[in-house]
N, C-alpha and C positions, 0 to 999 in steps of 0.2 A: 504493499500500500505506500502511495507516495506521501511525502510529508505535508504538501498542500492539501490532500484529501483528509488526513488525520486532523489538521488545523480545522478545516471547514466542518467536520464532523463534531469536534469539540465545541466550536462556536455556536453550533446549532443545539447543543445539549443543554439541559437546565443549568448544569454546573458552568458551562461555558458562558451562557447569558448572564449568570450572577457575576462572574469574573470581569466580563465587558462592561456591565453597568458599574462595577465598583471602579474600574479603570477611567471610565467617563467622569465620574464624581470626583475622583482624585485629580484628574487633568483640568477640571474646571474651577478647582480651588485656586484663588490667585497666588498664594504662597507657593504652592506646588507647581503652578504654572511657571513661575520665575525659575524655580529648580530645574524644571524640564527644559526651559530655554537656555540655561546655562550649560546643560549637558549637551544640547543640540549644537550650541555655539562652539564647544570643544570639538565636536565631530566635524562640523562644517566651516572650521575656520573663522567663526564669529561674523560671517556675512549675514546681512540683513538685520543688523542690531536694531532694536526697537525703541531705543531711548528718545524720549520727547525733548 
């Protein structure tokens, strides 16, 4: 079974839906969003800095 198919099946399961919901809530929290942006900047070289 391919990795993509396994991921798709997990995302469709009740457990997968719960994990996705938790990730969405985490990502929308302003404090966590800033942490995510910092990590993203490390990987992508800081391009697209959103400082106002």
